[in-house]
C-alpha positions in Angstrom: 21.3 31.5 -36.2 23.0 28.7 -34.3 24.8 26.1 -36.3 22.8 23.0 -36.7 24.2 20.1 -34.7 24.6 16.7 -36.3 23.1 14.0 -34.2 24.7 10.7 -35.0 26.7 8.0 -33.3 29.5 10.6 -32.6 27.1 12.4 -30.2 26.8 9.4 -28.0 29.4 9.4 -25.2 30.3 6.3 -23.3 31.8 7.4 -19.9 34.1 4.8 -18.5 35.7 4.1 -15.1 35.2 6.9 -12.6 34.6 9.6 -15.3 30.7 9.7 -14.7 31.3 10.6 -11.0 33.8 13.4 -11.9 31.4 14.7 -14.5 28.2 14.6 -12.3 29.4 14.3 -8.7 25.9 15.4 -7.5 24.4 12.1 -8.7 26.7 10.1 -6.4 27.2 12.2 -3.3 26.4 15.4 -1.5 28.5 18.3 -3.0 27.9 20.8 -0.2 31.0 19.5 1.7 33.1 16.3 1.6 31.7 14.5 4.6 29.8 11.9 2.7 32.8 10.7 0.8 34.6 10.2 4.2 31.5 8.5 5.5 31.8 5.9 2.6 35.2 4.8 4.1 33.8 4.8 7.6 30.8 2.7 6.5 33.2 0.0 5.1 35.0 -0.1 8.4 31.7 -0.5 10.2 30.6 -3.3 7.9 33.7 -5.3 9.1 32.8 -4.6 12.7 29.2 -5.7 12.0 30.5 -8.9 10.6 32.4 -9.5 13.8 35.9 -8.4 12.7 37.6 -5.7 14.7 36.7 -3.8 17.8 38.2 -0.4 17.1 37.8 2.3 14.3 40.0 5.4 14.2 39.2 8.5 12.2 42.0 11.1 11.9 41.7 14.6 10.5 44.9 16.4 9.5 45.6 20.0 8.9 46.6 19.3 5.3 42.9 18.5 4.6 43.2 14.7 4.5 41.1 12.3 6.5 42.2 8.8 7.5 40.0 5.9 8.5 41.6 2.9 10.1 39.9 -0.4 11.1 40.9 -3.9 12.5 38.9 -5.9 9.9 40.0 -8.6 7.6 41.7 -6.2 5.1 40.4 -5.6 1.6 41.5 -8.5 -0.6 44.6 -7.8 -2.6 44.8 -11.0 -4.7 44.3 -10.8 -8.5 40.7 -10.4 -9.6 40.0 -13.2 -12.2 38.0 -11.1 -14.6 39.6 -7.7 -14.3 43.2 -9.1 -14.0 43.9 -6.4 -11.4 44.4 -6.6 -7.6 40.9 -6.7 -6.0 41.7 -3.6 -3.9 42.4 -1.6 -7.1 39.1 -2.9 -8.6 37.2 -1.8 -5.5 38.6 1.8 -5.7 38.5 2.4 -9.4 35.3 0.6 -10.6 31.7 1.5 -9.9 29.4 -1.4 -8.9 32.2 -3.5 -7.6 32.4 -4.9 -4.1 32.0 -7.7 -1.7 28.2 -7.1 -1.0 26.5 -8.2 -4.1 26.5 -11.9 -3.5 23.2 -13.7 -3.0 22.0 -14.2 0.6 24.0 -16.8 2.3 26.7 -16.9 -0.2 28.6 -13.7 0.4 31.2 -12.5 2.9 28.7 -9.9 4.2 25.5 -11.2 5.6 24.4 -7.7 6.7 26.0 -4.5 5.5 25.4 -0.8 4.8 24.0 -0.9 1.3 24.4 -2.4 -2.1 24.8 0.5 -4.5 28.4 -0.5 -5.2 29.7 3.1 -5.6 31.1 3.6 -2.1 34.9 4.2 -1.9 35.2 4.4 -5.6 33.3 7.8 -5.4 35.5 8.8 -2.5 38.5 8.1 -4.7 37.1 9.8 -7.8 36.4 13.0 -5.9 39.8 13.1 -4.1 43.1 14.7 -5.2 44.9 11.7 -3.7 43.9 8.4 -2.0 46.2 6.1 -0.2 45.1 2.6 0.9 47.1 0.3 3.2 46.0 -3.2 3.8 47.3 -5.5 6.6 46.5 -9.2 6.1 48.3 -12.6 5.9 51.5 -11.2 7.5 52.0 -8.5 4.9 51.5 -4.8 4.5 50.1 -3.9 1.0 49.9 -0.3 -0.2 48.5 1.4 -3.3 47.9 5.0 -4.2 45.6 7.0 -6.6 45.5 10.5 -7.8 42.4 12.1 -9.3 40.8 8.8 -9.2 43.4 7.1 -11.3 46.1 4.6 -10.3 49.3 6.4 -9.3 51.3 3.8 -7.4 50.8 0.1 -8.1 50.2 -2.3 -5.3 53.3 -3.0 -3.2 53.6 -5.7 -0.6 56.1 -6.2 2.2 56.5 -8.8 4.9 55.9 -7.6 8.5 56.4 -9.3 11.9 53.1 -8.6 13.6 49.8 -10.4 12.7 47.6 -7.3 12.5 44.8 -7.2 10.0 42.7 -4.3 8.7 42.5 -1.5 6.2 43.7 2.1 6.4 42.2 4.6 3.8 43.5 8.2 3.6 41.9 10.7 1.3 42.5 14.3 0.3 39.0 15.5 -0.9 39.3 17.7 -4.0 37.8 21.1 -3.2 36.7 21.7 -6.8 33.8 19.2 -6.5 32.3 20.8 -3.3 30.7 24.1 -2.4 32.9 24.2 0.7 36.1 22.2 1.2 35.7 22.0 5.0 34.1 18.9 6.7 31.6 20.0 9.4 33.3 18.7 12.5 30.2 18.6 14.6 28.5 16.2 12.1 31.6 14.1 11.8 31.8 13.7 15.6 28.1 12.9 15.9 28.6 10.3 13.1 31.5 8.5 14.8 30.1 8.7 18.3 26.8 7.2 17.1 28.5 4.2 15.7 29.8 3.3 19.2 26.3 3.6 20.6 24.8 1.5 17.8 27.3 -1.3 18.1 27.9 -1.9 21.8 31.5 -2.8 22.6 32.9 -1.0 19.6 35.6 1.6 20.3 35.5 4.6 18.0 38.2 7.2 18.0 38.3 10.7 16.5 41.7 12.4 16.2 41.8 16.0 15.0 45.4 17.4 14.6 46.0 20.1 17.2 43.2 19.0 19.5 42.8 16.3 22.2 41.7 12.8 20.9 38.2 11.7 21.6 37.2 8.1 22.2 33.8 6.4 22.7 32.7 3.0 23.9 29.2 2.1 25.1 27.8 -1.2 26.4 24.1 -0.2 27.0 23.5 0.5 23.3 20.3 2.0 22.2 19.0 3.1 25.6 22.2 5.0 26.3 22.1 6.6 22.9 18.5 7.8 23.7 19.6 9.2 27.0 22.3 11.3 25.4 19.9 12.5 22.7 17.3 13.4 25.4 19.9 15.6 27.1 18.5 15.5 30.6 14.8 16.3 29.8 12.0 14.4 31.6 9.7 11.8 30.0 6.1 11.6 30.8 6.5 7.8 31.2 9.6 5.5 31.6 11.6 4.8 28.5 10.5 1.8 26.4 13.5 0.1 24.9 14.2 -3.4 23.5 15.4 -5.5 20.6 14.4 -8.4 18.6 16.3 -10.3 15.9 15.0 -13.2 13.9 16.9 -16.5 13.9 16.7 -19.3 11.3 13.6 -20.8 13.0 11.6 -17.6 13.5 12.5 -16.2 10.1 11.2 -19.4 8.4 7.6 -18.3 9.2 7.9 -15.3 7.0 9.0 -15.4 3.3 10.6 -12.0 3.1 12.5 -12.0 6.4 16.0 -13.5 6.7 17.9 -14.8 9.7 19.8 -12.0 11.5 17.3 -9.3 10.6 15.7 -7.3 13.3 16.0 -4.0 15.3 17.0 -2.3 18.5 15.0 0.7 19.7 14.3 3.2 22.5 11.2 5.5 22.6 9.8 7.9 25.0 7.4 10.9 25.2 8.1 14.5 26.2 5.4 17.0 27.3 7.3 20.0 25.8 10.4 21.0 23.9 12.0 19.7 20.7 11.5 16.0 19.6 14.0 13.8 17.7 13.8 10.8 15.5 17.2 9.2 14.9 17.2 6.1 12.8 19.8 3.9 11.3 20.0 0.8 9.0 23.1 -1.4 9.5 24.6 1.5 11.3 24.0 3.9 8.3 22.2 7.0 9.4 18.8 7.3 7.6 18.1 11.0 8.0 15.1 10.9 5.7 13.6 7.8 7.4 12.1 5.2 5.2 10.2 1.9 5.3 11.9 0.8 8.6 10.6 4.0 10.3 7.1 3.5 8.8 6.9 0.0 10.2 8.2 1.1 13.6 5.6 3.9 13.7 2.8 1.6 12.6 3.7 -1.1 15.3 3.8 1.4 18.1 0.5 3.0 17.1 -1.3 -0.3 16.6 -0.1 -1.4 20.0 -1.3 1.8 21.5 -4.7 1.6 19.8 -5.1 -2.0 21.1 -4.2 -0.9 24.7 -6.8 1.9 24.5 -9.5 -0.4 23.1 -9.0 -3.1 25.9 -9.2 -0.4 28.6 -11.8 1.8 27.0 -9.6 4.9 27.0 -10.9 6.3 23.7 -12.7 9.6 24.6 -16.1 10.0 22.9 -16.1 12.1 19.8 -12.2 12.1 19.5 -10.6 9.7 16.9 -6.9 9.3 17.6 -4.6 9.2 14.5 -1.0 8.3 14.3 0.2 11.9 14.1 -1.4 12.6 17.5 0.8 9.9 19.2 4.0 10.9 17.3 3.7 14.7 17.9 5.5 14.4 21.3 7.4 11.1 20.7 11.3 10.8 20.6 13.0 7.6 19.5 16.3 6.1 18.4 16.0 3.1 16.1 18.7 0.8 14.7 17.5 -1.8 12.1 19.5 -4.7 10.7 18.4 -5.6 7.1 20.1 -8.3 4.9 19.1 -7.0 1.4 19.1 -3.2 1.8 17.7 -0.9 -0.9 18.1 2.9 -0.4 16.6 5.9 -2.3 19.7 7.5 -3.9 23.4 6.9 -3.5 23.6 8.9 -0.3 21.5 6.2 1.5 19.5 8.6 3.6 16.2 6.9 3.1 15.5 3.2 3.1 13.1 1.7 0.5 13.5 -2.0 1.3 9.9 -3.1 1.1 9.8 -5.8 3.7 11.4 -3.6 6.4 8.1 -2.1 7.3 6.6 -5.5 8.1 9.9 -6.6 9.9 9.8 -3.6 12.2 6.1 -3.9 12.8 6.6 -7.5 13.9 9.6 -6.4 16.1 7.8 -3.8 18.2 4.0 -4.2 18.1 3.6 -7.1 20.5 6.5 -6.0 22.6 5.1 -2.6 23.1 1.5 -3.8 23.7 2.9 -6.2 26.4 4.8 -3.3 28.0 1.8 -1.1 28.1 -0.3 -3.7 29.8 2.5 -4.4 32.3 2.7 -0.7 33.0 -0.9 0.5 32.7 -0.5 3.7 34.6 2.4 4.8 32.4 0.5 3.7 29.3 -2.4 6.0 30.4 0.0 8.9 30.6 1.2 8.3 27.0 -2.4 8.0 25.8 -3.5 11.2 27.7 -0.6 13.1 26.0 -1.7 11.8 22.6 -5.4 12.8 23.3 -4.2 16.3 24.2 -2.6 16.5 20.7 -5.8 15.2 19.1 -7.9 17.8 20.8 -5.5 20.6 19.8 -5.6 19.3 16.2 -9.4 19.2 16.2 -9.5 22.7 17.6 -7.1 23.9 14.9 -9.2 22.2 12.3 -12.4 23.9 13.4 -10.7 27.4 13.0 -10.1 26.6 9.4 -13.4 24.8 8.7 -14.0 24.6 5.0 -16.8 26.5 3.5 -19.2 24.2 1.8 -21.9 26.7 0.8 -21.4 30.0 -0.7 -17.7 31.2 -0.6 -15.4 33.5 -2.4 -14.8 30.9 -5.1 -17.1 28.2 -6.4 -15.6 24.7 -6.0 -15.0 22.8 -9.3 -18.0 20.7 -10.2 -15.9 17.6 -10.9 -14.4 17.7 -7.4 -15.7 14.7 -5.3 -15.6 16.2 -1.8 -14.9 14.4 1.5 -17.1 14.8 4.6 -14.6 15.7 7.3 -14.0 19.3 8.3 -10.6 18.5 9.8 -8.2 20.0 7.2 -5.1 18.4 8.8 -6.5 14.9 8.0 -8.1 15.5 4.7 -6.4 14.5 1.4 -6.9 15.5 -2.2 -6.1 13.0 -4.8 -5.4 14.5 -8.3 -6.3 11.6 -10.6 -5.5 11.1 -14.2 -8.7 10.7 -16.3 -12.2 9.7 -15.6 -11.6 6.0 -15.6 -9.1 6.1 -12.7 -11.2 8.8 -11.2 -14.2 6.5 -11.1 -12.2 3.7 -9.4 -10.8 6.3 -7.0 -14.3 7.5 -6.0 -15.3 4.0 -5.0 -12.0 3.1 -3.4 -11.5 6.2 -1.3 -12.3 6.8 2.4 -15.2 9.2 1.9 -14.6 10.8 5.3 -11.1 12.2 4.6 -10.2 11.6 0.9 -11.4 13.9 -1.9 -11.0 13.2 -5.7 -10.2 15.8 -8.5 -10.2 14.0 -11.9 -7.9 15.7 -14.5 -8.8 15.7 -18.1 -5.7 15.4 -20.2 -2.5 17.3 -19.7 -2.5 20.6 -17.9 -0.9 23.7 -19.2 3.0 23.9 -18.9 3.1 26.9 -16.5 6.9 27.2 -16.4 7.0 30.7 -18.1 3.5 31.8 -17.4 2.4 34.6 -15.1 -0.4 34.3 -12.4 -2.9 35.9 -14.7 -2.3 33.3 -17.4 -2.5 30.5 -14.8 -5.8 31.7 -13.5 -7.2 32.0 -17.1 -6.6 28.3 -17.6 -9.6 26.4 -16.4 -7.9 23.3 -15.4 -5.2 25.0 -13.3 -7.9 27.4 -11.8 -9.9 24.4 -10.7 -6.8 22.9 -9.0 -6.0 26.2 -7.2 -9.6 26.6 -6.2 -10.1 23.1 -4.9 -6.9 23.3 -2.8 -7.7 26.7 -1.5 -4.5 28.5 -2.6 -3.9 31.6 -4.7 -1.1 31.4 -7.3 2.0 33.1 -5.8 5.8 33.3 -6.2 8.7 32.4 -4.0 9.1 35.9 -2.6 5.4 36.3 -1.8 3.8 35.7 1.6 0.4 34.2 0.7 -2.4 33.6 3.2 -2.5 29.7 3.6 -5.2 29.7 6.2 -7.7 28.8 3.5 -6.0 25.5 2.6 -8.6 22.7 2.5 -6.4 19.6 2.6 -3.4 18.4 4.7 -2.0 16.5 1.7 -2.4 17.0 -2.0 -1.5 13.8 -3.8 -0.7 13.5 -7.5 -1.8 10.0 -8.6 -1.0 9.2 -12.2 -0.2 6.1 -14.3 3.3 4.6 -14.2 3.9 5.3 -17.9 5.2 8.2 -20.0 2.0 10.1 -20.3 1.5 9.8 -16.5 5.0 10.9 -15.9 4.5 14.0 -18.1 1.3 15.0 -16.3 3.2 14.6 -13.1 6.0 16.8 -14.3 3.5 19.5 -15.5 1.7 19.4 -12.1 5.0 19.6 -10.1 6.0 22.5 -12.3 2.7 24.3 -11.5 3.2 23.8 -7.7 6.8 24.7 -7.8 6.4 27.9 -9.8 3.0 29.1 -8.6 2.4 27.5 -5.2 6.0 27.2 -3.7 4.9 27.9 -0.2 2.6 25.0 -0.4 5.6 22.8 -1.4 7.8 24.4 1.3 5.0 23.5 3.9 5.3 19.8 2.8 1.8 19.5 1.4 2.6 18.1 -2.1 3.0 14.4 -2.7 3.3 11.9 -5.6 1.9 8.5 -5.3 4.0 5.6 -6.5 1.7 3.2 -8.4 2.8 -0.4 -8.8 3.6 -1.8 -12.2 3.1 -5.4 -11.4 0.6 -7.7 -9.5 1.6 -11.2 -8.5 -1.2 -13.7 -7.7 0.1 -16.4 -5.4 -2.1 -19.5 -5.1 -3.0 -21.2 -1.8 -0.1 -23.4 -0.5 -2.2 -25.6 1.7 -3.1 -25.3 5.4 -2.1 -22.0 7.0 -0.9 -20.4 3.7 -4.0 -18.9 1.8 -3.8 -17.3 -1.6 -2.5 -13.8 -1.6 -1.7 -10.9 -3.9 1.6 -9.0 -3.9 2.1 -5.7 -5.7 5.5 -4.7 -7.1 6.6 -1.1 -7.8 9.2 -2.0 -10.5 11.2 -4.8 -12.1 13.6 -4.9 -9.0 10.7 -5.4 -6.6 9.3 -8.1 -8.8 12.6 -9.9 -8.8 12.8 -9.6 -5.1 9.3 -11.0 -4.7 9.9 -13.9 -6.9 13.1 -14.6 -4.9 11.1 -14.6 -1.7 8.5 -17.0 -3.2 11.2 -19.4 -4.1 12.7 -19.2 -0.6 9.2 -20.0 0.7 9.2 -23.1 -1.6 6.2 -21.9 -3.5 6.0 -24.1 -6.7 7.8 -22.2 -9.4 5.4 -21.1 -12.1 2.3 -21.5 -10.0 2.0 -17.8 -9.5 0.5 -15.4 -12.1 2.2 -12.1 -13.0 0.3 -9.3 -14.6 1.3 -5.7 -15.6 -0.9 -2.7 -15.0 -1.2 -0.4 -17.9 -2.8 2.3 -15.8 -4.7 3.1 -12.6 -8.0 2.8 -14.5 -7.3 -1.0 -14.9 -7.4 -1.5 -11.1 -10.6 -2.3 -9.4 -11.5 -0.1 -6.4 -10.1 -2.7 -3.9 -6.8 -2.8 -5.7 -6.6 0.9 -6.1 -7.2 1.4 -2.3 -4.7 -1.2 -1.3 -1.9 0.0 -3.6 -2.3 3.7 -3.8 -4.8 5.2 -1.2 -4.6 3.1 2.0 -2.4 5.1 4.4 -1.0 1.9 5.8 0.1 0.4 2.5 0.5 3.1 -0.1 3.8 4.7 -1.0 4.1 8.5 -1.3 7.1 10.7 -2.2 6.9 14.2 -0.9 8.0 17.1 -3.1 10.6 19.1 -1.1 12.9 22.1 -1.3 13.8 24.9 1.0 14.8 28.6 0.5 18.5 27.8 0.5 18.3 25.6 -2.6 15.4 27.3 -4.4 17.5 28.9 -7.1 19.3 25.6 -7.9 16.0 23.7 -8.1 14.4 26.5 -10.2 17.4 26.2 -12.6 16.7 22.5 -13.1 13.0 23.2 -13.6 13.8 25.8 -16.2 16.2 23.5 -18.0 13.7 20.7 -18.2 10.4 22.5 -18.6 11.0 25.9 -20.3 10.1 26.0 -23.9 13.0 28.3 -24.6 15.6 25.9 -23.3 15.4 23.2 -26.0 19.1 23.4 -26.8 20.1 23.3 -23.2 17.8 20.4 -22.7 19.3 18.4 -25.6 22.8 19.1 -24.1 21.7 17.9 -20.8 20.3 14.7 -22.2 23.4 14.1 -24.1 25.4 14.5 -20.9 23.1 12.3 -18.8 22.0 9.9 -21.5 22.7 6.9 -19.3 20.2 8.0 -16.7 17.5 9.5 -18.9 14.5 7.4 -19.8 12.7 8.3 -23.1 9.8 6.9 -24.9 10.7 6.8 -28.6 
């Protein structure tokens, strides 16, 4: 029998400095290869160029495994930090959540930058064998060095004759933190080249020891970037490109939008071949998209719909949806956002809430005007979208759902939708009869079905398919979706799937989170091909509602929903900027979805234009790793391992005690 562990204050570890990064590098960066920790240094250099300081950035890769990033910016401050009593450059490289980008809007040295997580180069330093920083400013050259994330050589300063300014960072990534020590040179080259496209006039240089230097400078910006991505293929209509940025006057009309925010874009449609969607925020590549892409897509689709309506181009019996327009669309997008929020430290997905509205405002009217100025080209785009709609409808008919007698009887509690188009239909798995009742009234009866869940489903982590099917609740879920329980190595027949999206919609509390975890475990363990196909989603329900009273003529009363405390704080900040009388608004907190009336539930969680969904994702290459995490967290036999994990990750684990 294992020795009983004493759980007292001695079991609580307080990790200091950069130790959390070295203990759990995967929480802060990608650990497949070191590219991301190099990118952190590049992003800092880019932020200086964005702020108008410096026209050249040079990245050098040496045979000894080091990478150097050199800019012509102002140079990281080297004077003594008042609170930490250390040079500011040392603070930036040895402390998490320290940097020059946290100041309130209008007060900081960076108006627009590539993110506010505050880990940045501190993570680069923590995961490197050695890191050398050289700063040029005020007629001096300042140098400092670190090893294993710790200070090795204190700051030294020497007078120089030239007046150059800037920062040079050289890091030697530590191979022990990464699956592979090699930086993928193709990705690095694409990253550096794209910066030159995204900031016209900027010169970016890539030097690889033993190979010819490469240098890029582009003046046309987004349109030129699109042309390179298109790689010589023909468009069905001319490229639509443009830009819009809000100034002090235009931003004053919108509470959330700040001066300097906006976007540049280029979009075109191809009849065949691969499509691409390449988006950036403040020159940071957002490979997983985010709210800026959602707003861009909404604006383009709404403009197209308006064009079709005014010219009666909608064919009878065919309803165009957004996916039809985007099936053959290629675009490059570069957004500028003042207060950025990203999902995760790697900044691959933007979550800044107002970015959706910002991008929609940027492109909707501009694209509708372009369509009406080029009606023949607009018709070609519409015709291509209609082709996709007809193909979708044809495919939907092939898999038309059986409503009468079938192999399995559908669950009696399933509230069905009327459409037979499986690609459009959605199944909402709702916690409890109360929320289920509101969801039934709120839903779009044509495409949205409701399956109320009674209590917590079986933990299916260690259960076989026979046990799963013997459980009435899990059997009802599998039957409603039209999928048989299967394993990762199986090749199940998915032709009977009855919904394009399966959405888990639970309360934003501990019980809701537990139900969510149990359902995700079921899908991962017993319907992994459904997850791999991108069919499983989790709805993010808001915690707060802010009722804002009327502010006189032109400013009617409105309701704002906030996902969490951070969004609530951001909303209140926006209201103050708008000069809404402080305290005139009313804040209420939702205890559960059942508390919402149908209108609120539709607006926050079910309306495709305003809801927020997170897709469950994995692929065959990381299946084993993800399975290990599920086993650790959900397997009844892993209690000891789970306790150890919680002790290690106690700062990031939320518990209801």
